[in-house]
FIGU-763984 format. One line per field, with one value per residue: x, y, z of N, C-alpha, C in turn; residue in one letter. Coordinates in steps of 0.2 Angstrom, whole numbers. Layout:
<nodes>
n.c1 = c(X | ...)
n.c2 = c(Y | ...)
n.c3 = c(Z | ...)
ca.c1 = c(X | ...)
ca.c2 = c(Y | ...)
ca.c3 = c(Z | ...)
c.c1 = c(X | ...)
c.c2 = c(Y | ...)
c.c3 = c(Z | ...)
residu = c(a | ...)
</nodes>
This chain:
<nodes>
n.c1 = c(444 | 462 | 476 | 493 | 500 | 518 | 536 | 548 | 562 | 562 | 567 | 560 | 548 | 549 | 553 | 540 | 532 | 536 | 533 | 519 | 515 | 506 | 493 | 492 | 483 | 484 | 486 | 503 | 509 | 523 | 526 | 536 | 541 | 528 | 519 | 506 | 489 | 477 | 464 | 467 | 471 | 462 | 452 | 459 | 459 | 444 | 444 | 451 | 447 | 450 | 465 | 475 | 479 | 484 | 496 | 514 | 522 | 536 | 543 | 557 | 556 | 546 | 553 | 562 | 555 | 549 | 536 | 530 | 527 | 519 | 501 | 492 | 479 | 467 | 466 | 479 | 487 | 482 | 487 | 501 | 503 | 500 | 510 | 523 | 530 | 536 | 528 | 518 | 512 | 520 | 519 | 504 | 489 | 477 | 463 | 449 | 436 | 444 | 458 | 475 | 487 | 503 | 518 | 517 | 517 | 505 | 497 | 503 | 501 | 487 | 483 | 489 | 479 | 469 | 470 | 473 | 460)
n.c2 = c(607 | 610 | 605 | 600 | 592 | 590 | 587 | 598 | 594 | 582 | 569 | 561 | 567 | 578 | 573 | 568 | 579 | 586 | 578 | 576 | 590 | 600 | 609 | 627 | 632 | 625 | 622 | 622 | 614 | 614 | 602 | 602 | 616 | 622 | 615 | 603 | 606 | 605 | 605 | 604 | 590 | 583 | 585 | 579 | 566 | 565 | 564 | 552 | 542 | 537 | 538 | 530 | 528 | 538 | 538 | 536 | 522 | 519 | 531 | 536 | 539 | 531 | 518 | 522 | 524 | 512 | 509 | 500 | 489 | 491 | 493 | 504 | 516 | 525 | 537 | 539 | 538 | 551 | 560 | 557 | 562 | 574 | 578 | 576 | 581 | 570 | 559 | 559 | 550 | 554 | 560 | 570 | 571 | 581 | 583 | 591 | 581 | 570 | 560 | 555 | 547 | 544 | 539 | 528 | 521 | 517 | 527 | 539 | 538 | 539 | 550 | 559 | 557 | 562 | 574 | 579 | 578)
n.c3 = c(591 | 588 | 590 | 595 | 606 | 612 | 612 | 613 | 613 | 609 | 596 | 588 | 589 | 583 | 571 | 568 | 567 | 557 | 548 | 548 | 544 | 548 | 547 | 547 | 556 | 569 | 585 | 594 | 608 | 617 | 628 | 639 | 640 | 642 | 652 | 653 | 659 | 673 | 667 | 653 | 653 | 658 | 648 | 637 | 642 | 640 | 627 | 624 | 632 | 644 | 657 | 656 | 644 | 639 | 645 | 645 | 648 | 644 | 651 | 659 | 672 | 675 | 677 | 686 | 697 | 700 | 696 | 687 | 696 | 704 | 708 | 698 | 698 | 689 | 693 | 698 | 687 | 681 | 691 | 692 | 676 | 677 | 686 | 680 | 665 | 655 | 658 | 648 | 633 | 619 | 603 | 606 | 595 | 593 | 584 | 580 | 586 | 586 | 593 | 593 | 598 | 602 | 595 | 585 | 569 | 563 | 570 | 567 | 554 | 553 | 558 | 551 | 538 | 544 | 548 | 534 | 526)
ca.c1 = c(451 | 466 | 482 | 498 | 506 | 525 | 541 | 554 | 569 | 562 | 569 | 554 | 541 | 551 | 551 | 533 | 529 | 538 | 530 | 513 | 514 | 500 | 489 | 494 | 478 | 485 | 491 | 507 | 511 | 528 | 524 | 541 | 540 | 521 | 515 | 499 | 485 | 471 | 458 | 470 | 473 | 453 | 449 | 462 | 455 | 437 | 443 | 454 | 443 | 454 | 470 | 480 | 479 | 488 | 501 | 519 | 526 | 543 | 546 | 563 | 553 | 541 | 557 | 565 | 550 | 547 | 529 | 527 | 526 | 513 | 494 | 490 | 472 | 464 | 468 | 486 | 488 | 480 | 492 | 507 | 502 | 499 | 515 | 528 | 528 | 538 | 524 | 514 | 514 | 520 | 515 | 496 | 487 | 470 | 459 | 441 | 435 | 449 | 465 | 480 | 491 | 510 | 522 | 517 | 517 | 498 | 494 | 503 | 497 | 480 | 483 | 491 | 475 | 463 | 473 | 474 | 455)
ca.c2 = c(609 | 608 | 604 | 595 | 591 | 587 | 588 | 600 | 591 | 574 | 569 | 558 | 572 | 583 | 570 | 567 | 586 | 588 | 573 | 578 | 595 | 601 | 617 | 634 | 634 | 621 | 625 | 617 | 616 | 610 | 601 | 605 | 623 | 624 | 609 | 601 | 609 | 600 | 606 | 598 | 582 | 580 | 586 | 573 | 560 | 563 | 561 | 546 | 536 | 535 | 542 | 526 | 527 | 544 | 536 | 532 | 517 | 520 | 535 | 535 | 539 | 525 | 513 | 524 | 524 | 505 | 509 | 493 | 483 | 495 | 494 | 511 | 516 | 530 | 544 | 539 | 540 | 557 | 564 | 557 | 565 | 583 | 578 | 578 | 580 | 565 | 552 | 558 | 548 | 559 | 566 | 568 | 577 | 582 | 585 | 592 | 576 | 563 | 561 | 552 | 547 | 541 | 538 | 522 | 521 | 516 | 532 | 543 | 538 | 540 | 557 | 562 | 556 | 566 | 582 | 581 | 577)
ca.c3 = c(593 | 583 | 594 | 595 | 611 | 610 | 617 | 608 | 614 | 607 | 589 | 586 | 589 | 578 | 564 | 567 | 566 | 549 | 542 | 549 | 539 | 551 | 543 | 552 | 563 | 574 | 591 | 597 | 614 | 620 | 636 | 644 | 643 | 644 | 655 | 654 | 665 | 674 | 662 | 646 | 655 | 659 | 640 | 633 | 644 | 639 | 620 | 624 | 635 | 651 | 658 | 655 | 637 | 639 | 650 | 643 | 651 | 641 | 654 | 663 | 679 | 676 | 678 | 690 | 703 | 699 | 694 | 684 | 700 | 708 | 704 | 696 | 695 | 684 | 697 | 699 | 680 | 682 | 695 | 687 | 670 | 680 | 689 | 675 | 657 | 653 | 657 | 642 | 628 | 616 | 603 | 606 | 590 | 593 | 578 | 581 | 591 | 586 | 596 | 591 | 604 | 603 | 588 | 581 | 561 | 562 | 573 | 563 | 546 | 555 | 560 | 544 | 533 | 546 | 545 | 527 | 522)
c.c1 = c(457 | 471 | 486 | 501 | 512 | 530 | 547 | 560 | 568 | 563 | 564 | 548 | 543 | 550 | 544 | 529 | 531 | 534 | 523 | 510 | 508 | 498 | 492 | 490 | 478 | 490 | 496 | 510 | 517 | 528 | 530 | 542 | 533 | 517 | 508 | 495 | 480 | 467 | 460 | 470 | 466 | 451 | 453 | 459 | 448 | 437 | 446 | 451 | 445 | 461 | 476 | 483 | 484 | 496 | 508 | 523 | 534 | 547 | 551 | 560 | 549 | 545 | 560 | 560 | 547 | 539 | 526 | 525 | 520 | 506 | 493 | 483 | 472 | 467 | 476 | 489 | 487 | 486 | 498 | 508 | 503 | 507 | 521 | 527 | 531 | 534 | 519 | 516 | 514 | 521 | 507 | 494 | 480 | 466 | 452 | 440 | 439 | 455 | 469 | 485 | 499 | 512 | 522 | 515 | 509 | 495 | 496 | 501 | 490 | 479 | 484 | 485 | 469 | 464 | 473 | 467 | 452)
c.c2 = c(605 | 610 | 599 | 596 | 588 | 590 | 590 | 596 | 583 | 573 | 565 | 562 | 577 | 580 | 571 | 574 | 587 | 583 | 574 | 584 | 597 | 609 | 622 | 635 | 629 | 623 | 620 | 618 | 610 | 608 | 603 | 613 | 626 | 618 | 608 | 605 | 604 | 597 | 601 | 593 | 579 | 580 | 580 | 566 | 559 | 561 | 554 | 541 | 536 | 537 | 537 | 526 | 533 | 543 | 532 | 529 | 515 | 526 | 533 | 535 | 534 | 520 | 515 | 523 | 516 | 504 | 504 | 488 | 486 | 494 | 501 | 511 | 523 | 537 | 544 | 540 | 549 | 561 | 562 | 561 | 572 | 583 | 580 | 576 | 573 | 558 | 553 | 555 | 553 | 557 | 565 | 574 | 575 | 586 | 586 | 587 | 571 | 565 | 555 | 552 | 541 | 541 | 532 | 524 | 521 | 524 | 537 | 545 | 541 | 548 | 562 | 564 | 561 | 574 | 585 | 580 | 582)
c.c3 = c(590 | 587 | 595 | 601 | 610 | 614 | 613 | 607 | 611 | 599 | 586 | 585 | 583 | 572 | 561 | 564 | 559 | 546 | 543 | 544 | 541 | 548 | 550 | 557 | 569 | 578 | 592 | 604 | 615 | 628 | 641 | 647 | 645 | 647 | 655 | 660 | 667 | 670 | 655 | 647 | 655 | 652 | 637 | 636 | 641 | 631 | 620 | 628 | 644 | 651 | 655 | 648 | 634 | 641 | 646 | 649 | 650 | 647 | 658 | 670 | 680 | 680 | 684 | 698 | 704 | 699 | 691 | 688 | 705 | 704 | 703 | 694 | 692 | 686 | 699 | 692 | 680 | 685 | 692 | 680 | 672 | 683 | 685 | 669 | 654 | 653 | 652 | 637 | 623 | 607 | 603 | 601 | 591 | 588 | 578 | 587 | 591 | 591 | 593 | 596 | 603 | 596 | 584 | 573 | 559 | 563 | 569 | 557 | 547 | 556 | 554 | 540 | 537 | 545 | 539 | 522 | 518)
residu = c(m | k | k | i | y | y | l | s | t | c | d | t | c | k | r | i | l | s | e | l | d | a | p | s | d | f | d | l | q | d | i | k | s | d | p | l | t | k | e | e | v | e | q | l | k | s | l | a | g | n | y | e | s | l | f | s | k | r | a | r | l | y | k | e | r | d | l | k | n | k | e | l | k | e | e | d | y | k | t | l | l | l | e | h | y | t | f | l | k | r | p | v | i | v | h | e | q | e | i | f | i | g | n | s | k | k | t | v | e | a | a | k | a | s | l | h | e)
</nodes>
């Protein structure tokens, strides 16, 4: 699979997309207009190893709901990821069987290297 999950209103996602210069055979999915399905979340989890690694603790709703003071389990992370797009750590880049999650410089560089091998 060759897919990038991103948010079109996010400047960081836009910058990373232009920086990646992804080949034309990549699918781009704007998670705001085309929310993640249960199957997609499960597929991402199988590549990432767990739901928590896909989860953004920087999301505004995370703070508003005071989730940091709750003990979240894997099933909670899955439910939250399906509930609202802002809980997904972005962007998520899937290249064949590799997954790159988030916007750290190291992650973006690794994704770039993988895409242009």
